C-alpha positions as CSV (number, residue, x, y, z in Angstrom):
1,X,0.0,0.0,0.0
2,X,1.2,3.5,-0.7
3,X,0.6,6.6,1.3
4,X,-2.2,7.9,-1.0
5,X,-4.2,4.7,-0.4
6,X,-3.6,4.8,3.4
7,X,-4.7,8.5,3.4
8,X,-7.9,7.5,1.5
9,X,-8.6,4.8,4.0
10,X,-8.0,7.2,6.9
11,X,-10.5,9.7,5.5
12,X,-13.0,6.9,5.0
13,X,-12.6,5.7,8.6
14,X,-13.1,9.3,9.8
15,X,-16.3,9.7,7.8
16,X,-17.6,6.2,8.9
17,X,-17.0,7.1,12.6
18,X,-18.8,10.4,12.2
19,X,-21.7,8.7,10.5
20,X,-22.0,6.1,13.2
21,X,-22.0,8.8,15.9
22,X,-24.7,10.7,14.1
23,X,-26.9,7.6,14.0
24,X,-26.2,6.8,17.7
25,X,-26.5,10.2,19.3
26,X,-30.0,11.5,20.2
27,X,-31.5,14.3,18.2
28,X,-32.8,16.3,21.1
29,X,-29.3,17.4,22.4
30,X,-28.1,19.1,19.2
31,X,-25.5,21.4,20.8
32,X,-23.7,18.6,22.7
33,X,-23.9,16.3,19.7
34,X,-22.2,18.8,17.4
35,X,-19.6,19.4,20.0
36,X,-18.9,15.7,20.4
37,X,-18.7,15.3,16.7
38,X,-16.3,18.2,16.4
39,X,-14.1,16.7,19.1
40,X,-14.1,13.3,17.6
41,X,-13.3,14.7,14.1
42,X,-10.4,16.8,15.3
43,X,-9.0,14.1,17.6
44,X,-9.2,11.3,15.0
45,X,-8.0,13.5,12.2
46,X,-5.0,14.5,14.3
47,X,-4.2,10.9,15.3
48,X,-4.5,9.7,11.7
49,X,-2.3,12.5,10.3
50,X,0.4,11.8,13.0
51,X,0.2,8.1,12.2
52,X,0.7,8.7,8.5
53,X,3.5,11.1,9.2
54,X,5.3,8.5,11.3
55,X,4.9,5.9,8.5
56,X,6.6,8.3,6.1
57,X,9.3,8.8,8.6
58,X,9.9,5.1,9.0
59,X,9.8,4.6,5.2
60,X,7.2,1.9,5.4
61,X,5.2,3.0,2.4
């Protein structure tokens, strides 16, 4: 796998996680739901970008 494929899978995982949270979270607490989605998106996006960066540094791709 090359880096482009791994980045695509990472974005797909991020979208799937957000979709799952949207389905699970109740609709009546909209403010808190959006805040949680924002935190998850920023956290998971940061983790995945650091992971991809470390793969490049190791030369695994």
